[in-house]
GUROKE-822595 format. One record per residue (C-alpha): residue in three letters; x, y negated, z. Coordinates in Angstrom, 3 decimals. Example, Ala and Ser with C-alpha at 12.3 -4.5 7.8 and 13.67 -1.06 7.14 Angstrom:
2
{rest: ALA | u: 12.300 | v: 4.500 | w: 7.800} $
{rest: SER | u: 13.670 | v: 1.060 | w: 7.140} $
***
This chain:
121
{rest: MET | u: 0.055 | v: 0.114 | w: 0.216} $
{rest: GLY | u: 2.934 | v: -2.242 | w: 0.922} $
{rest: GLU | u: 4.469 | v: -2.102 | w: -1.920} $
{rest: VAL | u: 1.820 | v: -2.446 | w: -4.287} $
{rest: LEU | u: 0.742 | v: -5.406 | w: -2.674} $
{rest: GLY | u: 4.475 | v: -6.755 | w: -2.522} $
{rest: GLN | u: 4.783 | v: -6.286 | w: -6.483} $
{rest: CYS | u: 1.451 | v: -7.924 | w: -6.895} $
{rest: SER | u: 1.981 | v: -10.923 | w: -5.087} $
{rest: GLN | u: 4.562 | v: -11.698 | w: -7.463} $
{rest: LEU | u: 2.400 | v: -11.957 | w: -10.315} $
{rest: ASP | u: 1.347 | v: -15.424 | w: -11.713} $
{rest: GLY | u: -1.361 | v: -16.802 | w: -10.159} $
{rest: VAL | u: -2.260 | v: -14.258 | w: -7.332} $
{rest: ASN | u: -2.303 | v: -14.855 | w: -3.625} $
{rest: ILE | u: -2.261 | v: -11.920 | w: -0.667} $
{rest: ALA | u: -4.951 | v: -13.073 | w: 1.625} $
{rest: GLU | u: -7.117 | v: -11.247 | w: 3.764} $
{rest: GLY | u: -10.257 | v: -9.431 | w: 2.318} $
{rest: ALA | u: -13.918 | v: -9.863 | w: 1.613} $
{rest: PHE | u: -14.447 | v: -6.235 | w: 0.811} $
{rest: SER | u: -12.472 | v: -4.269 | w: 3.231} $
{rest: SER | u: -10.589 | v: -5.103 | w: 6.343} $
{rest: GLY | u: -7.080 | v: -5.873 | w: 5.613} $
{rest: LEU | u: -4.859 | v: -7.780 | w: 2.775} $
{rest: ALA | u: -6.675 | v: -8.234 | w: -0.985} $
{rest: VAL | u: -5.173 | v: -9.775 | w: -4.028} $
{rest: TRP | u: -6.790 | v: -12.723 | w: -4.972} $
{rest: LEU | u: -7.138 | v: -14.685 | w: -8.227} $
{rest: GLY | u: -8.020 | v: -18.398 | w: -7.452} $
{rest: LYS | u: -11.207 | v: -17.780 | w: -5.101} $
{rest: ARG | u: -11.634 | v: -14.508 | w: -6.506} $
{rest: GLU | u: -10.844 | v: -10.992 | w: -4.858} $
{rest: ILE | u: -9.499 | v: -8.755 | w: -7.694} $
{rest: ALA | u: -8.017 | v: -5.656 | w: -5.819} $
{rest: HIS | u: -7.789 | v: -4.467 | w: -2.000} $
{rest: PHE | u: -7.335 | v: -1.041 | w: -0.438} $
{rest: ASP | u: -10.015 | v: 1.193 | w: 0.967} $
{rest: HIS | u: -10.010 | v: 2.535 | w: 4.631} $
{rest: ASP | u: -9.003 | v: 5.788 | w: 2.982} $
{rest: GLY | u: -6.219 | v: 4.359 | w: 0.831} $
{rest: ALA | u: -7.667 | v: 4.232 | w: -2.592} $
{rest: LEU | u: -6.979 | v: 0.978 | w: -4.493} $
{rest: ASP | u: -9.941 | v: -0.935 | w: -5.370} $
{rest: VAL | u: -9.603 | v: -3.072 | w: -8.727} $
{rest: ARG | u: -12.077 | v: -5.459 | w: -10.444} $
{rest: LEU | u: -11.128 | v: -4.847 | w: -13.906} $
{rest: THR | u: -14.874 | v: -6.083 | w: -14.753} $
{rest: ARG | u: -17.629 | v: -4.444 | w: -16.755} $
{rest: GLN | u: -16.260 | v: -5.617 | w: -20.160} $
{rest: LEU | u: -13.059 | v: -4.151 | w: -19.844} $
{rest: ILE | u: -14.158 | v: -1.100 | w: -17.853} $
{rest: ARG | u: -16.753 | v: -0.634 | w: -21.169} $
{rest: ARG | u: -13.963 | v: -1.052 | w: -23.595} $
{rest: ARG | u: -11.509 | v: 1.560 | w: -21.531} $
{rest: ARG | u: -13.701 | v: 4.134 | w: -20.247} $
{rest: SER | u: -13.161 | v: 7.129 | w: -22.398} $
{rest: GLU | u: -8.894 | v: 6.396 | w: -21.738} $
{rest: LEU | u: -9.451 | v: 5.819 | w: -18.206} $
{rest: ALA | u: -11.874 | v: 8.746 | w: -17.225} $
{rest: GLY | u: -8.956 | v: 11.012 | w: -18.722} $
{rest: ASP | u: -7.102 | v: 10.138 | w: -15.728} $
{rest: ASP | u: -7.887 | v: 12.096 | w: -12.458} $
{rest: ARG | u: -6.726 | v: 9.347 | w: -10.607} $
{rest: ILE | u: -9.160 | v: 6.972 | w: -11.107} $
{rest: ALA | u: -12.973 | v: 7.071 | w: -10.206} $
{rest: PHE | u: -15.913 | v: 4.981 | w: -11.479} $
{rest: ARG | u: -18.375 | v: 3.194 | w: -9.336} $
{rest: ASP | u: -22.190 | v: 4.637 | w: -9.876} $
{rest: GLY | u: -24.313 | v: 2.664 | w: -12.415} $
{rest: VAL | u: -22.526 | v: -0.855 | w: -13.862} $
{rest: SER | u: -19.526 | v: -2.140 | w: -11.852} $
{rest: ASP | u: -16.716 | v: -4.928 | w: -12.582} $
{rest: TRP | u: -14.320 | v: -2.361 | w: -9.962} $
{rest: LEU | u: -12.858 | v: 0.935 | w: -10.171} $
{rest: GLU | u: -10.796 | v: 3.015 | w: -7.687} $
{rest: PHE | u: -7.381 | v: 3.867 | w: -8.184} $
{rest: ARG | u: -5.939 | v: 6.921 | w: -6.446} $
{rest: LEU | u: -2.048 | v: 6.638 | w: -5.888} $
{rest: ALA | u: -0.880 | v: 10.238 | w: -5.674} $
{rest: VAL | u: 3.093 | v: 10.138 | w: -6.024} $
{rest: PRO | u: 5.634 | v: 6.756 | w: -5.927} $
{rest: SER | u: 5.444 | v: 6.821 | w: -9.605} $
{rest: ASP | u: 2.044 | v: 5.574 | w: -9.710} $
{rest: LEU | u: 2.898 | v: 2.355 | w: -8.242} $
{rest: GLU | u: 3.841 | v: 0.648 | w: -11.956} $
{rest: PHE | u: 0.378 | v: 1.607 | w: -13.148} $
{rest: ALA | u: -1.528 | v: 0.346 | w: -9.909} $
{rest: VAL | u: 0.708 | v: -2.589 | w: -10.728} $
{rest: SER | u: -0.597 | v: -2.931 | w: -14.543} $
{rest: LEU | u: -4.135 | v: -2.273 | w: -13.457} $
{rest: VAL | u: -3.743 | v: -5.528 | w: -11.443} $
{rest: THR | u: -2.328 | v: -7.116 | w: -14.105} $
{rest: GLU | u: -5.302 | v: -6.361 | w: -16.400} $
{rest: ALA | u: -7.642 | v: -7.477 | w: -13.814} $
{rest: ILE | u: -5.854 | v: -11.039 | w: -13.699} $
{rest: GLY | u: -6.140 | v: -11.547 | w: -17.558} $
{rest: ALA | u: -10.027 | v: -9.980 | w: -17.324} $
{rest: ASN | u: -11.065 | v: -12.674 | w: -14.588} $
{rest: ALA | u: -8.547 | v: -15.538 | w: -15.301} $
{rest: ALA | u: -11.356 | v: -17.171 | w: -17.403} $
{rest: THR | u: -14.062 | v: -16.991 | w: -14.844} $
{rest: ALA | u: -12.677 | v: -17.104 | w: -11.585} $
{rest: GLN | u: -13.033 | v: -20.375 | w: -9.443} $
{rest: PRO | u: -9.293 | v: -21.755 | w: -8.577} $
{rest: GLY | u: -7.923 | v: -22.739 | w: -5.401} $
{rest: LEU | u: -7.139 | v: -20.708 | w: -2.383} $
{rest: PRO | u: -8.549 | v: -17.362 | w: -1.341} $
{rest: PRO | u: -11.461 | v: -18.216 | w: 1.846} $
{rest: THR | u: -10.406 | v: -18.060 | w: 5.308} $
{rest: GLY | u: -12.507 | v: -18.638 | w: 8.296} $
{rest: GLU | u: -15.845 | v: -19.331 | w: 7.985} $
{rest: ALA | u: -15.782 | v: -19.245 | w: 4.212} $
{rest: LEU | u: -14.435 | v: -15.695 | w: 4.436} $
{rest: ALA | u: -16.658 | v: -14.448 | w: 7.382} $
{rest: ARG | u: -19.793 | v: -15.632 | w: 4.764} $
{rest: ARG | u: -18.745 | v: -13.658 | w: 2.164} $
{rest: ARG | u: -18.157 | v: -10.722 | w: 4.303} $
{rest: ARG | u: -21.702 | v: -11.070 | w: 5.294} $
{rest: PHE | u: -22.831 | v: -10.474 | w: 2.032} $
{rest: HIS | u: -20.742 | v: -7.202 | w: 1.410} $
***
């Protein structure tokens, strides 16, 4: 987890801050959370519906990837071996590109603003 977040912190436009969807740190692009680790250690990445739809058949062939039920911006990636780190960071890099046009600029929410978001999730 720490290595993924460390490498993601070096990506342009990204901040690492407390997550809105799960406890712990998350990857933020402006005021939009684009990746975090679940309690079970899986990396959730917000690739967007469009990108998931476009790459679905390719991604479905990867046993490390799980899709959410229904239509979602998110998918789950399970890091099984150390070499999965590179692919995890590449997914976050794709998420940056997919979310850049619509993510509200600024810093991730903190304090009451973050607490408000958590109440909705």
